[in-house]
C-alpha positions in Angstrom: 35.0 82.1 105.2 32.0 80.3 106.5 31.8 76.6 105.9 28.1 76.4 106.4 26.2 75.6 103.3 22.5 75.7 102.7 20.5 74.6 99.7 19.3 77.4 97.4 17.3 77.6 94.1 18.7 78.9 90.9 16.3 81.4 89.2 18.2 82.1 86.0 19.1 79.4 83.5 22.1 81.4 82.5 23.4 81.2 86.0 23.0 77.5 86.0 25.0 77.2 82.8 27.7 79.4 84.2 28.0 77.2 87.3 28.2 74.1 85.1 30.9 75.7 83.0 32.9 76.4 86.2 32.6 72.8 87.1 33.7 71.3 83.8 37.2 70.4 84.9 35.7 68.5 87.9 33.0 66.8 85.9 35.5 65.7 83.2 38.9 64.8 84.4 41.3 67.1 82.6 38.4 68.8 80.8 38.8 72.2 79.2 35.8 74.5 78.4 35.8 75.5 74.7 32.6 77.3 73.9 29.0 77.9 74.8 25.7 78.0 72.9 26.7 75.6 70.0 23.9 74.9 67.5 21.3 77.0 65.7 17.8 78.4 66.1 16.1 75.6 64.3 17.5 72.6 66.2 18.5 74.3 69.4 21.8 74.6 71.2 24.1 72.6 73.3 24.8 74.7 76.3 28.6 74.0 76.5 31.3 72.3 74.5 34.5 71.0 76.1 37.5 68.8 75.4 38.5 65.9 77.6 42.0 64.9 78.4 42.2 62.8 75.2 41.3 65.8 73.1 37.8 64.5 72.3 34.9 66.9 72.0 32.3 66.6 74.8 28.9 68.3 74.9 26.7 69.5 77.7 22.9 69.9 77.6 21.4 71.6 80.6 17.7 71.1 81.4 17.1 74.0 83.8 13.5 73.1 84.7 13.7 69.4 84.6 10.6 69.3 82.4 10.6 66.2 80.1 9.6 68.2 77.0 12.9 70.0 77.1 14.6 66.7 76.2 13.0 66.9 72.8 15.4 69.8 72.2 18.3 67.5 73.2 17.3 64.9 70.6 17.2 67.7 68.0 20.6 68.9 69.0 22.0 65.4 68.4 20.5 65.5 64.9 22.1 68.9 64.4 25.5 67.5 65.5 25.3 64.6 63.0 24.6 67.0 60.2 27.3 69.6 61.1 30.1 67.5 62.6 32.5 68.2 59.7 31.9 72.0 60.0 32.6 71.8 63.7 35.8 69.9 63.1 36.9 72.7 60.7 36.0 75.4 63.2 37.9 73.8 66.1 40.7 72.4 63.9 43.8 71.3 66.0 42.0 72.0 69.2 39.6 69.0 69.6 38.5 65.9 67.6 34.8 65.2 67.1 33.7 61.5 67.0 30.6 60.4 65.1 29.0 59.7 68.5 30.4 62.2 71.1 30.0 61.9 74.8 27.1 64.1 76.1 26.5 65.2 79.7 22.9 65.9 80.4 22.4 68.1 83.5 19.0 68.2 85.2 17.5 68.6 88.7 15.6 65.3 88.3 14.8 62.4 85.9 11.7 60.2 85.7 12.1 56.5 85.1 10.8 56.7 81.5 13.0 59.7 80.7 16.1 58.0 82.0 15.4 54.9 79.8 14.9 57.1 76.7 18.2 59.0 77.3 20.2 55.9 78.2 19.0 53.8 75.3 19.4 56.2 72.4 21.9 53.9 70.7 24.2 56.7 69.6 27.2 57.8 71.6 27.6 57.9 75.3 25.0 59.8 77.4 25.8 60.6 81.0 23.0 61.9 83.3 23.9 64.3 86.0 21.6 65.4 88.8 22.4 68.8 90.3 21.8 70.7 93.5 22.9 74.2 94.4 24.2 75.3 97.8 25.3 78.7 99.1 27.7 79.6 101.9 27.5 82.4 104.4 29.1 84.9 102.0 26.5 84.3 99.3 28.8 82.2 97.1 27.0 79.4 95.2 28.4 76.0 94.6 27.0 73.4 92.2 27.0 69.8 93.4 26.4 67.1 90.7 25.8 63.4 91.0 26.0 60.9 88.2 22.7 59.0 88.0 23.0 57.3 84.7 25.5 56.3 82.0 24.6 54.6 78.7 28.0 52.9 78.7 27.3 51.2 82.0 24.6 49.1 83.5 22.2 51.1 85.6 19.3 49.6 87.6 15.8 51.1 87.2 14.9 53.4 90.1 12.0 55.6 91.1 11.9 59.2 89.9 15.0 61.1 91.1 14.6 64.6 92.4 16.3 67.1 94.8 14.6 68.8 97.8 12.2 71.5 96.7 11.8 70.2 93.1 8.6 68.5 92.4 8.8 65.1 90.6 5.3 65.8 89.2 6.0 68.3 86.5 2.9 69.5 84.5 3.2 68.8 80.8 1.1 71.2 78.9 3.2 72.5 76.0 2.8 69.5 73.7 -0.5 68.6 72.0 -2.3 65.4 73.1 -2.0 62.6 70.5 -5.2 61.1 69.3 -5.3 57.3 69.1 -5.9 57.2 65.3 -2.8 59.4 64.8 -0.5 57.6 67.2 1.4 55.2 64.8 1.9 57.9 62.2 3.0 60.4 64.8 5.6 58.1 66.4 7.0 57.0 63.0 7.4 60.6 61.9 9.0 61.6 65.3 11.5 58.8 65.1 12.3 59.7 61.5 12.7 63.4 62.2 15.0 63.2 65.2 17.3 60.7 63.3 18.8 59.6 66.6 18.4 55.9 67.2 15.9 55.2 69.9 14.9 51.8 68.7 15.4 50.4 72.2 12.6 52.6 73.4 9.1 51.2 73.0 6.2 53.2 71.6 4.5 53.1 75.0 7.5 54.7 76.7 7.9 57.3 73.9 4.2 58.2 74.3 4.7 58.6 78.0 7.6 61.0 77.3 5.6 63.0 74.7 2.6 63.3 77.0 
């Protein structure tokens, strides 16, 4: 088998999730994949759920595009988890234990400085940021390489935007409506209240930068 690897893009989000699922045991020492698409249509879905060596439930949220707006779905998923933890515990009884603040691995091709700060200062649970790149050998087999670029349980220095070759760090943000100055305070208070997740360590200015 050829040892030559070349970087390639992933065109299908489902393929990326599949590659991440195959790497669970490497990302989490002793990790075991349990399920995929855990959540609901209103709040969105965690892409994968696994158990670590201690039998603790661990979640994966995969941002295929790297667009910052996609992380709003992640914050909603965290709210969904808080409201449905007991149901999950019943569903996976004797297989895994779900803590009030579970570890969550976020997988993305890049992170801006503001986004890293939002994710690493949520104040609920441990959030681990993984940057991915995909490579292919001479036989067409793809391998996913991931690098930890942030961990809310550790001290991480601020850095410039992180991206992999071929992925623009300047992502257009057109899906969310612009916020008018007169509505800013009310909008931010409503947003913080609706997602429930504690982001008190994130300033209004940084949150506005995220929301576009």
